[in-house]
N, C-alpha and C positions, 0 to 999 in steps of 0.2 A: 505494501500500500506507501501510496506516496503521499510526503511529507505535507504537501497540503492541503491532500484529502483528509489528512487524518488528523488538522490542525480545523478544517474546516467542519468534522464533523464534533470535533470537543468543546469549539465555539457555538455552535450549534444547540448543544446538550448544555453546556453553559446556559447561555440564554433561557430555555425551555425551564431548567431547573430554578433561575432567577424568574421567572414569571409564577410561576406555580405556588413559587415560597412566597412571592410575594400577595396574592389571590386566595393561600391560606394563613397570610398575617395579617387580613384584610380579615375575616372569618372568625382565627381565633380570639386575637386581643380584643375582637370586641364583644364575642362572644353569641353572634351570629352567624350562623351558615349559609343565608344571604349571598351574599357577594360570589358564593363560588357560579354562579350561574350564569356570570358571565366565563366561564370557562365554555361554553358547550358552543358557545360560537366561533371559540377560538379552533376549534379539532372539528366543528363542520363544517369551516369556511373551504379547504377545498375541496372539497368533493362535488360540487358543483362544475368547475372547470374539468374534476375527471370526469367526470361522467358525457360532459361533453363533447371531450377532443378525446372520448370511445366511438359516439359518435356523430361524428363527422358527415355528412354529403360530401359527395363528389361531384356536387352541380354549385358549388361555391366558389367566387370567385375571388381571389386572392387568398387571404389570411385571415379571416372571417365569416361567422354564418350568424343565419339569426340564435339558432343553439345556443352557439358560441359567446355570443353579445347576453343572451339572457341568462347564459350561467356567472359570467359575467357584474350582472345586474343584482342578479344573488348572491356572491358574493361582496358584493357593497353592501346591500343590504342589514348581512351576516355581523359587515363588519360592527357597522354605526352601529343598531342594536346590541353588539356586546361590548359596545364603548357606550352606548344610554343606558345599560342595565345600574351600572350603581347607583348612576344618580337620580331614575325612575324609585328604583328603592330604599333611597336618603329622602326621596320627596314625598312620600308614603311612610314612614315612617319607620318602616322595618331595619335601614340600617342608621350609624351615624353617620356624618360626615367625614369625617375623621378616615375610616372605611372605604370612604367611597375616592381617596386621593388614593391606597394602594390598590383596589379592585381595579383603579384605569393602567396604572402604571403596570401591574403585572401583565391586563388584558393589552396595552401596547407592545410589552414585551415581548408575548405570545403571536402579537398579528407578525411582530417583525422577527419571529424566529421561524415562521409560515411565509413571508415573504423572500427570504433570504434564503429559504434550502429549493422555495420554487426557481429564484433568479442561478442559483448558482446548481440546479442539481445537474451532473451527469450524463442522466439519459435525456435524450433529446426531443425522442417520441414519447415523451411522457404526459404530454399535454399540458405542460405547465411555460409555454411558450410566451404569458402572461408583457413581457414588455419589449415585443417585436410591433412596434406599430406601422 
């Protein structure tokens, strides 16, 4: 295994662990496990583009198709909902505002981990060519 690949794996693992640490700290420090719901969109965010990449039609022109654009729309919706869950829970009185900062920080680190994996994915045919406009 190359040293750059090993460095990428270690850095992605570190970012993922820091993300989960911040999410669990936002839950445990304030005795409310509601902020952990913002981890669900982090884990679901790669799925729409993965599904759309497998079912690309051969009649589309260029790099985009209707299904892939819809998958990007759903991915954006998951990202926005992941960032919006903690403030909505704080407004509803389920969590305190201190936990919102930790939860949003953990969510941002989680989405950064997924994005960096998508960009640096060694497999060219896995459907993660998101940044090729």
